[in-house]
N, C-alpha and C positions, 0 to 999 in steps of 0.2 A: 573111270579110266584116266590115268594120269601118265602122260608121256613126256619125257625130257629128252631133248636133242642137243648134241654138242657138235658144232661145226669147227673142224680143225684147220680150215683154210687160213692162210695168212692174208688173204684178200677178203675184205668185207663184202658181203652180198654178191659173191662170185658164183661160179657154177655149182660148187658143193652146196652152198646155201640154197640155191634154187632147187636142186634135187631134194634136199631135205624139206623145203617148204611144200613141195608137191606131195610128199609122203604125209606130212603133218596136216595138210588141207583135207585129205581123205579121212584121217583120224578125227579131225575137228568136226567135219561134216557128220560123223557118226556119234558125236557127243563127247569125245575125249577132250580133256583139258591138256593143252600142249604148250610147251615153251621151248624156244630155240636160243641157245647161248652160243655166240660167236667167240672163238678164242683169239681171233685176230687182234693183235696189239697187246695181248697178255704175255707177260714174261713168266713162263712156267718152267721151273727147274725140274730136272729129272729126279728119279728116286735115288737116294743115297745108300740104300740097303743098310740103314742104321738099325732097323728092327725095333725102333722105339714104339711103333704102332702095335707090335706083338707084346711088348711089355706093358704098355698103358691100356690097351684094349678099350679106347674111348671113342672109336669110330672116326678118328681124325689122323692126319699126317702131322708129324712134328714141325714140318715147314709151314709157317703161318703167313708168309708175306706175299702169297699169290692167291689165285682163285680156286685152287684145288679142293680145299676143305669145303667151300661152298658147293662145288660140283659134287663132292661125295655126298653131302647132305641131300642135294636134289636127286641124285641117283637112288639113295636109300628111300626117299619118299615117293618115288615113281613106281608105276607098275611095269613100264617099258622104257628102254633106253635106246635111242637112235644115235649112232655115231656116224660122222661123215668126214671124209678127208679127200683132198685131191691126191693123185699119185705124184709124189715128188721124189725124183731119183728112184722110182720103182717101189716106194713104200709110203707109209703115212708121214705127215709132217712131224717135225720135232715137237710141236705143241701137243699133237694128238698122242704121240708116243709117251711123252712125259705124263700126260693125263691118265692114260690107261695103265701105265706102270705104277703110278702112285695110288690110283683108285683101286687097282687090282690088289696091291699089297695090303692096303688098309682093309679091303673086303675080306681077304683071307685071314688077316690078323684078328678079325672080329667075327669069326664063325661063318664066313662066306655070306656076308650081309646082303649080297645081290642075288643069291641063289634063287632059282625058279622065277626070276623076273624075265621078261621078254627082252631080247636083244636083236637089233638089226643094224646093219652098216650099209652105207652107200659111198660110192667113189665117183668123183669127177676126174675124167682123164682126157688128155690131149691126144695121146697116141698109144702108150704102153704102160705096163706096170699095175694095171687095175686089179688083176687077180691077187697078186701078192699083197697089195694094199688092203684089199677086202679080207684076205686071210689074217693079216695082222690084227684087225679089229675083231674078227670072229674068234681069234685065239683068246682075246680078253674075255669074251662071253663064255667060251668053253671053260677057261680056267676059273671063271667066277660061278660055274655051275648054272649058267643061264640057258634059256631056251631060245635058239636062233630061228628067225623067220626069214624066208626067202620070197622071191617073186617068180616070174616066168623064166627068168634067165639070171645072169649075174646082176646084182643091184648096182649097175654102172650106167653113167651117162657120159656121152662124148661131146666135148665142146672145146675147140682150140682156144677161142678167145672168150673173155668175160661175157656172160649172158647167152652164149651160143648153145649151151646145153639144152635150152628149151626147144631148139630146132631138131634135137634127136628124138624123133617120135617114138621109137621103140624104147629108148631109155626113159622117157617121161611116162610111157604106158607102164613100164615095170615099176616105176615109183608109185603110181596109183595102185597097182596090184599089191605092192609091198604094204601099202597102207591098209588095203582091204584085208590082206592076210593077217596083219597085226590086229585089226579090229576083230576079226573072226576069232583069233586065239584069245584075245582079252575077254571076249564074251564067253568063250568056252571055259576059261579059268574063273569066270564070274568075279572079275575085279571091278 
């Protein structure tokens, strides 16, 4: 079982990171190989809709000066993908949006290379926008023909200041349950 996670927060080791670490800890305890990549500090350009990926069909984006092609390769090699973003102006961060747009386009251009992989998303929120933010990442999974995993409620943690999300008992419980559900499905799929 191999799980790759991408943290779209602009803040390193912030609340989104802590939520994802809780999910990954459950997966790791069950024997999964996990990796968490923070996009903070990365300059990721959005998709240009140039469709070169559809012409070349080589599993990469024509833009080579950022981390996206490495992220695509890690997604392709993983059994499950965990995305995380804080709610910024009611949606994902610009880094997460650029990542999912470009990875999604390359996936579709190459025969839906992420199809039937497991996908899950988590959101760190101060006050509002969590559902829309979660929906944006889930749309990436749906358009990639992936299998979405949930928990007991929305995969959301509340924490106004950095580090405070760990005080959201229900949110942290949901992260552990999300990890357990991902483990269960990975085992059912025998990956």
